[in-house]
MARGUMI-268073 format. One record per residue (C-alpha): z, x, y; residue in one letter. Coordinates in Angstrom, 1 decimal. Layout:
<r <Z,X,Y>,A>
...
***
This chain:
<r <-7.1,-14.0,22.9>,M>
<r <-5.3,-15.8,20.0>,N>
<r <-8.5,-16.9,18.5>,S>
<r <-9.9,-13.4,18.7>,F>
<r <-6.7,-12.0,17.0>,W>
<r <-7.3,-14.6,14.2>,R>
<r <-10.8,-13.2,13.9>,F>
<r <-9.3,-9.7,13.3>,L>
<r <-6.9,-11.0,10.7>,R>
<r <-9.8,-12.3,8.6>,D>
<r <-10.4,-9.8,5.7>,K>
<r <-14.1,-10.2,5.9>,R>
<r <-14.1,-9.1,9.5>,N>
<r <-11.8,-6.3,8.7>,Q>
<r <-14.2,-5.1,6.0>,Q>
<r <-17.1,-5.2,8.5>,V>
<r <-15.0,-3.3,11.1>,L>
<r <-14.1,-0.7,8.4>,G>
<r <-17.6,-0.3,7.3>,W>
<r <-18.9,0.2,10.8>,L>
<r <-16.3,2.9,11.3>,G>
<r <-17.9,6.1,10.1>,G>
<r <-21.0,7.8,8.9>,G>
<r <-22.6,7.8,5.5>,L>
<r <-21.9,10.5,3.1>,V>
<r <-24.6,13.2,3.5>,V>
<r <-24.7,14.7,0.5>,V>
<r <-27.1,17.6,0.0>,A>
<r <-26.6,21.1,0.9>,T>
<r <-27.7,19.9,4.3>,G>
<r <-26.9,22.0,7.4>,L>
<r <-24.2,24.0,5.7>,W>
<r <-26.7,25.4,3.3>,A>
<r <-29.1,26.2,6.2>,V>
<r <-26.2,27.9,8.0>,F>
<r <-25.2,30.0,5.0>,V>
<r <-28.8,31.0,4.5>,Y>
<r <-29.2,32.3,8.0>,L>
<r <-25.6,33.5,8.8>,F>
<r <-23.9,34.5,5.6>,P>
<r <-20.1,34.7,5.9>,A>
<r <-18.4,38.1,5.6>,E>
<r <-16.4,38.4,2.4>,K>
<r <-13.4,39.2,2.9>,S>
<r <5.8,2.9,18.6>,S>
<r <4.5,0.0,18.1>,E>
<r <2.4,-1.7,20.8>,A>
<r <4.5,-3.5,23.5>,K>
<r <1.7,-5.6,25.0>,S>
<r <2.4,-9.3,25.0>,P>
<r <-0.5,-10.0,22.7>,E>
<r <-2.6,-7.9,20.3>,P>
<r <-5.9,-6.4,21.5>,T>
<r <-9.0,-5.9,19.3>,P>
<r <-9.6,-2.6,17.6>,P>
<r <-12.5,-0.4,18.7>,S>
<r <-15.6,-0.7,16.8>,I>
<r <-16.5,2.2,14.6>,Q>
<r <-20.2,1.9,14.2>,A>
<r <-20.9,4.9,12.2>,D>
<r <-18.8,6.2,9.4>,R>
<r <-17.3,9.3,10.8>,G>
<r <-19.3,12.1,9.2>,G>
<r <-18.0,12.6,5.8>,V>
<r <-20.2,15.2,4.2>,A>
<r <-20.5,16.1,0.6>,I>
<r <-21.9,19.0,-1.4>,G>
<r <-25.5,19.3,-2.3>,G>
<r <-27.1,20.1,-5.6>,N>
<r <-25.7,22.9,-7.7>,V>
<r <-28.0,25.0,-9.9>,T>
<r <-26.7,27.0,-12.9>,G>
<r <-23.1,27.9,-12.7>,A>
<r <-22.9,28.2,-8.9>,T>
<r <-21.4,25.4,-6.8>,I>
<r <-23.4,24.8,-3.7>,T>
<r <-21.1,24.4,-0.7>,S>
<r <-20.6,21.0,0.9>,I>
<r <-23.4,19.8,3.1>,G>
<r <-23.3,19.2,6.8>,G>
<r <-23.6,16.1,8.9>,S>
<r <-25.1,13.0,7.7>,V>
<r <-27.4,12.4,10.6>,T>
<r <-29.1,15.7,10.5>,G>
<r <-28.2,18.2,13.2>,S>
<r <-30.6,19.9,15.6>,N>
<r <-29.4,23.5,15.1>,I>
<r <-31.3,26.0,17.2>,N>
<r <-31.6,28.4,14.2>,I>
<r <-35.0,29.9,14.8>,I>
<r <-34.9,30.8,18.5>,G>
<r <-37.3,28.1,19.6>,V>
<r <-36.1,25.1,21.6>,P>
<r <-36.4,21.7,19.7>,P>
<r <-38.8,20.2,22.3>,E>
<r <-41.1,23.2,22.1>,Q>
<r <-41.1,23.1,18.3>,L>
<r <-41.9,19.3,18.4>,A>
<r <-44.8,20.1,20.7>,A>
<r <-46.1,22.7,18.3>,L>
<r <-46.0,20.2,15.4>,V>
<r <-47.9,17.6,17.5>,R>
<r <-50.5,20.0,18.9>,Q>
<r <-52.1,21.1,15.7>,G>
<r <-55.0,22.9,17.4>,A>
<r <-56.1,24.2,20.8>,D>
<r <-52.8,26.0,21.4>,L>
<r <-51.8,27.2,24.9>,S>
<r <-51.0,30.8,25.4>,E>
<r <-47.3,30.0,25.5>,T>
<r <-47.6,28.1,22.2>,Q>
<r <-49.5,31.0,20.6>,K>
<r <-46.6,33.3,21.7>,K>
<r <-44.2,30.9,20.0>,L>
<r <-46.3,31.0,16.8>,I>
<r <-46.0,34.8,16.9>,A>
<r <-42.3,34.6,17.5>,K>
<r <-42.0,32.3,14.4>,L>
<r <-44.0,34.7,12.3>,E>
<r <-41.3,37.3,13.0>,G>
<r <-38.4,35.0,12.7>,E>
<r <-39.5,33.4,9.4>,L>
<r <-41.4,36.4,7.9>,D>
<r <-44.7,34.4,7.4>,L>
<r <-48.2,35.0,8.5>,N>
<r <-49.9,32.9,11.2>,Q>
<r <-51.8,30.7,8.8>,R>
<r <-48.7,30.0,6.8>,Q>
<r <-46.8,29.1,10.0>,I>
<r <-49.6,26.7,11.0>,R>
<r <-49.6,25.2,7.5>,A>
<r <-45.8,24.7,7.7>,A>
<r <-46.1,23.0,11.1>,L>
<r <-48.8,20.8,9.7>,S>
<r <-46.5,19.8,6.7>,I>
<r <-43.8,18.8,9.1>,L>
<r <-46.3,16.7,11.0>,G>
<r <-47.6,15.0,7.9>,E>
<r <-44.1,14.0,6.8>,N>
<r <-43.0,12.5,10.2>,D>
<r <-39.9,14.7,10.4>,I>
<r <-37.5,13.5,13.2>,P>
<r <-37.4,16.0,16.1>,P>
<r <-33.7,16.8,15.5>,E>
<r <-34.5,17.9,11.9>,R>
<r <-37.6,19.9,12.6>,L>
<r <-35.9,23.3,12.8>,A>
<r <-33.9,22.9,9.6>,A>
<r <-37.0,21.6,7.7>,K>
<r <-39.1,24.4,9.0>,L>
<r <-36.6,26.9,7.6>,V>
<r <-36.7,25.0,4.3>,E>
<r <-40.5,25.1,4.2>,V>
<r <-40.6,28.8,5.2>,A>
<r <-38.1,29.5,2.4>,G>
<r <-40.4,27.7,-0.1>,R>
<r <-43.4,29.7,1.1>,F>
<r <-41.5,32.9,0.4>,K>
<r <-40.7,31.7,-3.1>,A>
<r <-44.4,30.9,-3.6>,L>
<r <-45.5,34.5,-2.9>,Q>
<r <-45.2,35.2,-6.7>,E>
<r <-45.9,31.8,-8.1>,T>
<r <-49.5,32.4,-9.0>,A>
<r <-49.1,35.9,-10.3>,A>
<r <-51.2,36.6,-13.4>,A>
<r <-49.5,37.0,-16.8>,Q>
<r <-50.4,39.7,-19.3>,P>
<r <-51.6,37.0,-21.7>,S>
<r <-53.9,35.3,-19.2>,D>
<r <-57.6,35.4,-20.1>,D>
<r <-60.0,36.5,-17.3>,P>
<r <-60.8,32.9,-16.2>,K>
<r <-57.2,31.9,-15.8>,I>
<r <-56.4,35.2,-14.0>,A>
<r <-59.2,34.6,-11.5>,A>
<r <-58.0,31.0,-10.8>,L>
<r <-54.4,32.3,-10.3>,K>
<r <-55.7,35.0,-7.9>,A>
<r <-57.6,32.4,-5.9>,D>
<r <-54.4,30.2,-5.9>,A>
<r <-52.4,33.1,-4.5>,Q>
<r <-54.9,33.7,-1.8>,K>
<r <-54.7,30.0,-0.9>,A>
<r <-50.9,30.3,-0.7>,I>
<r <-51.2,33.3,1.5>,D>
<r <-53.6,31.4,3.7>,A>
<r <-51.3,28.4,3.9>,G>
<r <-53.8,26.2,2.0>,E>
<r <-51.2,24.5,-0.3>,L>
<r <-53.5,21.6,-1.3>,A>
<r <-56.1,24.1,-2.4>,K>
<r <-53.5,26.1,-4.2>,A>
<r <-52.2,23.0,-6.0>,D>
<r <-55.8,22.0,-7.0>,A>
<r <-56.4,25.5,-8.4>,L>
<r <-53.2,25.5,-10.3>,L>
<r <-54.1,22.1,-11.7>,A>
<r <-57.3,23.8,-13.1>,D>
<r <-55.1,26.5,-14.5>,V>
<r <-52.8,23.9,-16.1>,E>
<r <-55.8,22.2,-17.8>,M>
<r <-57.1,25.4,-19.2>,E>
<r <-53.7,26.4,-20.6>,Q>
<r <-53.1,23.0,-22.2>,R>
<r <-56.1,23.6,-24.4>,R>
<r <-54.2,26.3,-26.1>,A>
<r <-50.7,24.9,-25.8>,L>
<r <-49.3,26.5,-28.9>,D>
<r <-50.2,29.9,-27.6>,R>
<r <-49.6,29.4,-23.9>,L>
<r <-46.7,26.9,-23.9>,A>
<r <-44.5,29.1,-21.7>,V>
<r <-47.3,29.7,-19.2>,N>
<r <-48.1,26.0,-19.0>,V>
<r <-44.5,25.1,-18.3>,A>
<r <-44.2,27.7,-15.6>,E>
<r <-47.4,26.5,-14.0>,T>
<r <-46.1,22.9,-13.9>,S>
<r <-42.9,24.2,-12.4>,A>
<r <-44.9,26.1,-9.8>,R>
<r <-46.6,22.9,-8.8>,R>
<r <-43.2,21.4,-8.6>,G>
<r <-42.2,24.2,-6.2>,E>
<r <-45.3,23.6,-4.1>,I>
<r <-44.4,19.9,-4.0>,A>
<r <-40.8,20.8,-2.8>,L>
<r <-42.3,23.0,-0.1>,T>
<r <-44.3,20.0,1.0>,R>
<r <-41.2,17.8,1.0>,L>
<r <-42.7,15.7,-1.8>,R>
<r <-39.6,15.3,-4.0>,Y>
<r <-40.7,12.6,-6.3>,A>
<r <-43.9,14.5,-7.0>,E>
<r <-41.9,17.6,-7.7>,A>
<r <-39.7,15.8,-10.1>,A>
<r <-42.7,14.8,-12.1>,T>
<r <-44.0,18.4,-12.3>,H>
<r <-40.6,19.6,-13.5>,F>
<r <-40.5,16.8,-16.1>,A>
<r <-43.9,17.9,-17.3>,N>
<r <-42.7,21.5,-17.6>,A>
<r <-39.7,20.4,-19.7>,A>
<r <-41.9,18.2,-21.9>,A>
<r <-43.9,21.2,-23.0>,V>
<r <-41.0,22.3,-25.2>,F>
<r <-39.6,20.2,-28.0>,P>
<r <-35.8,19.8,-28.1>,P>
<r <-33.9,22.7,-29.7>,N>
<r <-36.9,25.0,-29.7>,S>
<r <-36.8,28.7,-29.0>,A>
<r <-37.3,27.8,-25.4>,H>
<r <-34.4,25.4,-25.1>,E>
<r <-32.8,27.2,-22.1>,D>
<r <-36.1,26.9,-20.2>,K>
<r <-36.4,23.3,-21.1>,R>
<r <-32.8,22.6,-19.8>,I>
<r <-33.6,24.6,-16.6>,N>
<r <-36.6,22.4,-15.9>,Y>
<r <-34.6,19.2,-16.6>,L>
<r <-32.0,20.4,-14.1>,E>
<r <-34.7,21.0,-11.5>,R>
<r <-36.2,17.5,-12.2>,E>
<r <-32.7,16.0,-11.7>,A>
<r <-32.2,17.9,-8.4>,S>
<r <-35.6,16.7,-7.0>,A>
<r <-34.8,13.1,-8.0>,L>
<r <-31.5,13.4,-6.3>,Y>
<r <-33.1,14.7,-3.1>,Q>
<r <-35.6,11.9,-3.2>,Q>
<r <-32.8,9.3,-3.5>,G>
<r <-30.4,10.9,-1.1>,N>
<r <-32.8,11.8,1.8>,E>
<r <-35.3,8.9,1.4>,L>
<r <-33.1,6.0,0.4>,G>
<r <-34.7,5.7,-3.0>,D>
<r <-32.0,4.1,-5.2>,N>
<r <-34.3,4.1,-8.2>,G>
<r <-34.6,7.9,-8.0>,A>
<r <-30.8,8.1,-7.7>,L>
<r <-30.4,6.1,-10.9>,L>
<r <-32.9,8.4,-12.6>,S>
<r <-31.0,11.4,-11.4>,A>
<r <-27.7,10.0,-12.8>,I>
<r <-29.4,9.4,-16.1>,K>
<r <-30.8,12.9,-16.3>,R>
<r <-27.5,14.5,-15.3>,R>
<r <-25.6,12.5,-17.9>,K>
<r <-28.0,13.9,-20.5>,R>
<r <-27.6,17.4,-19.1>,L>
<r <-23.8,17.1,-19.6>,V>
<r <-24.5,16.5,-23.3>,E>
<r <-27.0,19.4,-23.5>,L>
<r <-24.5,21.8,-21.8>,L>
<r <-21.3,21.2,-23.8>,P>
<r <-18.1,22.4,-22.4>,R>
<r <-17.2,24.4,-25.5>,G>
<r <-20.4,26.5,-25.3>,R>
<r <-21.0,26.9,-21.5>,V>
<r <-17.9,25.6,-19.7>,P>
<r <-18.9,26.6,-16.2>,L>
<r <-22.4,25.1,-16.5>,D>
<r <-20.8,21.9,-17.9>,W>
<r <-18.5,21.7,-15.0>,A>
<r <-21.2,22.4,-12.5>,T>
<r <-23.3,19.6,-14.0>,T>
<r <-20.3,17.2,-13.8>,Q>
<r <-20.1,18.0,-10.1>,N>
<r <-23.8,17.3,-9.6>,N>
<r <-23.4,14.0,-11.5>,L>
<r <-20.5,13.1,-9.2>,G>
<r <-22.7,13.6,-6.1>,L>
<r <-25.3,11.2,-7.3>,A>
<r <-22.7,8.6,-8.3>,L>
<r <-21.0,8.8,-4.9>,V>
<r <-24.3,8.5,-3.0>,T>
<r <-25.4,5.5,-5.0>,L>
<r <-21.9,4.0,-5.0>,G>
<r <-21.8,4.0,-1.2>,E>
<r <-24.9,1.8,-1.2>,R>
<r <-23.6,-0.8,-3.7>,E>
<r <-21.0,-3.5,-3.0>,S>
<r <-18.9,-2.8,-6.1>,G>
<r <-16.7,0.2,-7.0>,T>
<r <-17.9,1.1,-10.5>,V>
<r <-20.1,4.1,-9.4>,K>
<r <-17.3,5.4,-7.1>,L>
<r <-14.7,5.1,-9.8>,E>
<r <-16.9,7.0,-12.2>,E>
<r <-17.5,9.7,-9.7>,A>
<r <-13.7,10.2,-9.3>,V>
<r <-13.4,10.7,-13.1>,V>
<r <-16.4,13.1,-13.1>,V>
<r <-15.0,15.3,-10.3>,F>
<r <-11.7,15.5,-12.1>,H>
<r <-13.6,16.7,-15.2>,E>
<r <-15.3,19.4,-13.2>,A>
<r <-12.0,20.7,-11.9>,L>
<r <-10.9,21.3,-15.5>,K>
<r <-13.1,24.4,-15.6>,E>
<r <-13.8,25.2,-11.9>,H>
<r <-10.1,26.0,-11.4>,T>
<r <-8.6,27.5,-8.2>,R>
<r <-7.7,30.6,-10.1>,E>
<r <-11.2,31.1,-11.7>,R>
<r <-13.5,30.0,-8.8>,A>
<r <-11.5,29.2,-5.7>,P>
<r <-14.4,28.2,-3.4>,L>
<r <-16.1,26.1,-6.1>,D>
<r <-12.7,24.4,-6.7>,W>
<r <-12.4,23.7,-3.0>,A>
<r <-15.9,22.2,-2.8>,T>
<r <-15.2,19.9,-5.7>,I>
<r <-11.9,18.9,-4.1>,Q>
<r <-13.7,17.9,-1.0>,N>
<r <-16.3,15.9,-3.0>,N>
<r <-13.4,14.2,-4.9>,L>
<r <-11.8,13.4,-1.5>,G>
<r <-15.0,11.8,-0.3>,T>
<r <-15.2,9.5,-3.4>,A>
<r <-11.5,8.6,-3.0>,L>
<r <-12.0,7.8,0.6>,L>
<r <-14.9,5.4,-0.1>,R>
<r <-12.9,3.7,-2.8>,L>
<r <-9.9,3.4,-0.5>,G>
<r <-12.0,1.8,2.2>,E>
<r <-12.8,-1.0,-0.3>,R>
<r <-9.3,-1.6,-1.5>,E>
<r <-6.4,-3.3,0.3>,S>
<r <-3.9,-0.8,-1.0>,R>
<r <-3.6,2.7,0.5>,T>
<r <-3.2,4.7,-2.7>,A>
<r <-6.7,6.0,-2.9>,K>
<r <-6.7,7.0,0.8>,L>
<r <-3.5,8.9,0.3>,E>
<r <-5.1,10.7,-2.7>,E>
<r <-8.1,11.6,-0.5>,A>
<r <-5.8,13.1,2.1>,V>
<r <-4.3,15.3,-0.6>,V>
<r <-7.7,16.4,-1.9>,A>
<r <-9.0,17.4,1.6>,F>
<r <-5.8,19.3,2.3>,R>
<r <-6.2,21.1,-1.1>,E>
<r <-9.8,22.1,-0.2>,A>
<r <-8.6,23.5,3.1>,L>
<r <-6.3,25.9,1.2>,K>
<r <-9.3,27.9,0.2>,E>
<r <-12.0,27.0,2.8>,V>
<r <-10.6,28.9,5.8>,I>
<r <-11.9,28.9,9.3>,R>
<r <-12.6,32.6,9.4>,E>
<r <-14.6,32.7,6.1>,G>
<r <-16.6,29.4,6.4>,A>
<r <-16.2,27.9,9.8>,P>
<r <-18.6,25.0,9.6>,L>
<r <-17.5,24.0,6.1>,Q>
<r <-13.9,24.2,7.3>,W>
<r <-14.7,22.0,10.3>,A>
<r <-16.5,19.5,8.1>,M>
<r <-13.5,19.1,5.8>,I>
<r <-11.2,18.8,8.9>,Q>
<r <-13.5,16.0,10.1>,N>
<r <-13.3,14.3,6.6>,N>
<r <-9.5,14.6,6.7>,L>
<r <-9.4,13.1,10.2>,G>
<r <-11.5,10.1,9.1>,L>
<r <-9.2,9.4,6.1>,T>
<r <-6.1,9.7,8.3>,L>
<r <-7.7,7.3,10.8>,Q>
<r <-8.4,4.8,8.0>,R>
<r <-4.7,5.0,6.9>,L>
<r <-3.5,4.7,10.5>,G>
<r <-5.5,1.6,11.0>,G>
<r <-3.5,-0.1,8.2>,R>
<r <-0.1,1.0,9.4>,E>
<r <1.9,-0.3,12.4>,S>
<r <3.0,3.1,13.5>,G>
<r <1.0,5.8,15.2>,A>
<r <1.8,8.9,13.1>,A>
<r <-1.4,8.9,11.0>,K>
<r <-3.6,8.2,14.0>,L>
<r <-2.0,11.1,15.8>,E>
<r <-2.6,13.4,12.8>,E>
<r <-6.3,12.2,12.8>,A>
<r <-6.6,13.2,16.4>,V>
<r <-5.3,16.7,15.6>,V>
<r <-7.8,17.0,12.7>,A>
<r <-10.7,16.0,14.8>,Y>
<r <-9.8,18.4,17.5>,R>
<r <-9.5,21.2,14.9>,E>
<r <-13.0,20.4,13.7>,A>
<r <-14.3,20.6,17.2>,L>
<r <-13.2,24.2,17.5>,K>
<r <-16.1,25.1,15.2>,E>
<r <-18.4,22.0,15.5>,R>
<r <-19.5,23.0,19.0>,T>
<r <-22.2,21.3,21.0>,R>
<r <-24.2,24.6,21.1>,E>
<r <-24.1,25.1,17.3>,R>
<r <-24.4,21.6,15.8>,V>
<r <-24.9,19.1,18.6>,P>
<r <-25.2,15.9,16.6>,L>
<r <-22.2,16.8,14.4>,D>
<r <-20.3,17.7,17.5>,W>
<r <-21.2,14.3,19.0>,A>
<r <-20.2,12.5,15.8>,M>
<r <-16.8,14.1,15.8>,T>
<r <-16.3,13.3,19.5>,Q>
<r <-17.1,9.6,18.7>,H>
<r <-14.6,9.6,15.8>,S>
<r <-12.0,11.2,18.1>,L>
<r <-12.7,8.4,20.6>,G>
<r <-12.1,5.7,18.0>,V>
<r <-8.8,7.2,17.0>,A>
<r <-7.6,7.6,20.6>,L>
<r <-8.7,4.0,21.4>,S>
<r <-6.7,2.7,18.4>,Q>
<r <-3.7,4.7,19.6>,L>
<r <-4.2,3.3,23.1>,G>
<r <-4.2,-0.2,21.8>,E>
<r <-0.7,0.3,20.4>,R>
<r <0.8,2.0,23.5>,E>
<r <1.7,0.8,27.0>,D>
<r <-0.4,2.2,29.8>,G>
<r <-3.9,3.5,29.7>,T>
<r <-3.6,7.2,29.1>,A>
<r <-4.9,7.3,25.5>,K>
<r <-7.6,4.7,26.3>,L>
<r <-8.8,6.9,29.1>,E>
<r <-8.9,9.9,26.7>,E>
<r <-11.0,7.7,24.4>,A>
<r <-13.5,6.9,27.2>,V>
<r <-13.8,10.6,27.9>,A>
<r <-14.5,11.4,24.2>,A>
<r <-17.2,8.7,24.0>,Y>
<r <-18.7,10.2,27.2>,R>
<r <-19.0,13.6,25.5>,E>
<r <-20.6,12.0,22.4>,A>
<r <-23.2,10.3,24.6>,L>
<r <-24.4,13.7,25.9>,K>
<r <-26.1,14.2,22.6>,E>
<r <-26.3,10.7,21.2>,R>
<r <-28.9,9.7,23.7>,T>
<r <-30.8,6.4,23.6>,R>
<r <-34.1,8.1,23.2>,E>
<r <-33.0,10.4,20.4>,R>
<r <-30.7,8.3,18.2>,V>
<r <-30.7,4.7,19.6>,P>
<r <-28.3,3.2,17.1>,L>
<r <-25.8,5.9,17.4>,Q>
<r <-26.1,5.8,21.2>,W>
<r <-25.4,2.0,21.0>,A>
<r <-22.3,2.4,18.9>,T>
<r <-20.7,5.0,21.2>,S>
<r <-21.9,3.2,24.3>,F>
<r <-20.5,-0.1,23.0>,G>
<r <-17.2,1.4,21.9>,N>
<r <-16.8,3.0,25.3>,Q>
<r <-17.5,-0.4,26.9>,G>
<r <-14.9,-2.2,24.8>,I>
<r <-12.3,0.5,25.6>,T>
<r <-13.1,0.1,29.3>,L>
<r <-12.5,-3.6,29.0>,L>
<r <-9.1,-3.0,27.5>,L>
<r <-8.3,-0.7,30.5>,I>
<r <-9.6,-3.3,33.0>,A>
<r <-7.5,-6.0,31.4>,E>
<r <-4.3,-3.9,31.7>,R>
<r <-5.1,-2.9,35.3>,R>
<r <-6.3,-6.3,36.3>,G>
<r <-9.5,-4.8,37.5>,D>
<r <-12.3,-7.4,37.6>,G>
<r <-15.0,-5.0,38.8>,G>
<r <-14.4,-2.6,36.0>,M>
<r <-14.4,-5.5,33.5>,A>
<r <-17.8,-6.7,34.7>,E>
<r <-19.2,-3.2,34.4>,T>
<r <-17.7,-2.8,30.9>,A>
<r <-19.0,-6.2,29.8>,F>
<r <-22.5,-5.2,30.9>,S>
<r <-22.2,-2.0,28.9>,Q>
<r <-21.2,-3.9,25.7>,V>
<r <-24.0,-6.4,26.2>,N>
<r <-26.6,-3.6,26.5>,T>
<r <-25.3,-2.0,23.3>,A>
<r <-25.6,-5.4,21.6>,Y>
<r <-29.2,-5.8,22.8>,D>
<r <-30.1,-2.4,21.3>,T>
<r <-28.5,-3.2,18.0>,M>
<r <-30.3,-6.6,17.9>,R>
<r <-33.6,-5.1,18.7>,D>
<r <-33.0,-2.5,16.0>,G>
<r <-32.5,-5.3,13.4>,G>
<r <-29.0,-4.1,12.3>,H>
<r <-27.5,-7.4,11.2>,V>
<r <-23.9,-6.3,10.6>,P>
<r <-23.6,-4.7,14.0>,F>
<r <-25.2,-7.7,15.7>,V>
<r <-22.9,-10.1,13.9>,T>
<r <-19.8,-8.3,15.0>,L>
<r <-20.9,-8.1,18.6>,Y>
<r <-21.7,-11.8,18.6>,E>
<r <-18.1,-12.4,17.8>,R>
<r <-16.8,-9.8,20.3>,L>
<r <-18.9,-11.0,23.3>,L>
<r <-16.9,-14.3,23.8>,P>
<r <-13.7,-12.3,24.0>,W>
<r <-15.2,-9.9,26.5>,A>
<r <-16.6,-12.8,28.6>,R>
<r <-13.1,-14.4,28.6>,A>
<r <-11.5,-11.2,30.0>,I>
<r <-14.1,-11.0,32.8>,V>
<r <-13.6,-14.7,33.7>,A>
<r <-9.9,-14.4,33.7>,R>
<r <-9.9,-11.4,36.0>,L>
<r <-12.5,-12.9,38.3>,R>
<r <-10.1,-15.9,38.6>,G>
<r <-7.5,-13.6,40.1>,R>
***
């Protein structure tokens, strides 16, 4: 036991434990944006045990979520869970939707009825529904994200209804091509529509001086088609082409800036969702340039919105880097945005940026030995909760409560007392009032997991096993949605944490049978992590397993 405690005192091991503790920031409008789209809100004692015991492993990072892209002067609300929740938002069970995506052709009568149901729910025709399902299949969307992505693609289809409309200045040839492109869109033939619009683009570029605006709009339409097909890098290229039509400071400068904003947004989505750090670097570069093109003195709210968007990209990339430069820059940027998006002028925008600031401070605090940044993060999250109230924006409120709980838990892990950990438990339980299993199952499971970690840490510092037993129950709840088949790594972290907590209970009770069962559970979690190739998790469990074996051996000897 003493050797294991020395292991825990090692700062490198503490860093690994801290890193494993929560979930990555999911920045993007995410599930909150989907929820708002479909359900708009109405306005309106120190431990007394003879020797220390190891802390529970936090193998995902607790579900801090951060706002998505913001366009124009409107701040998009903070996104939902990092892992992508399987919200039943279209009235079709996830397994039936996945079957539709796989089937492609030769549908059963039941599946045909589901197609008809989707036509009504999403306001698309049958061919467009089939095309949308095909797009999901082509992009290998995970089952738990199918519903959200289908809604996204459906929304893009609606936006495409007017994309190929003829302009008064079009000559007959171009007008005919656009009409054919519109028919292809109506028929769900997006590749054909894109090819037709490419022909339109070629014709228009031959008369660029006269048709500059039309050329730019056509490139942007191709960008929208690419977004509908979830091809973000391709979309960014089209928006860049649209912006390049106009020279700087021309009569169409506003259009040029708008296309540059859309390019940056697509680059950010490519980097955030697909792990493309190069795209994130490009998004940061574009947004820094946009801050210059939208000066505070001329368009203060647009300037502040762009600062917020820049901060999002900096936080996302900063999380993936070992240093703190990007995170520190993000904190500065969010403070800049708050100079114009004040609580008095735009309370909900102010609250969104406060949450984003809190997230950046939390990530910085996790990498520093001092607690100042974590304490600042707590203040920021509590400020955000002054305007984001449960009645007006329940899921956003719950997400900020979850973020607050994670920060308090980090602080509690560095203090000898239990006050901060108890506050974290309260925050997690508040979040669970709206993050229900029925509404957002994976977010619910993530918060249940985090609750289990906080309770386990409390149990380690108290006599008896009451808090440890509550932690086991919380992990059990999380495992109802974090199944091995659905999310194997998340299943392994919750399953492994539960096993470690059971080992602590067995040690205090002197229960050898329980210890053997718990050890088997921890070993199974380790095997899953090893098979998944997750080196940090495997390394930590390789250090934990000897401690677990020692407990089992000691209790067997009794």
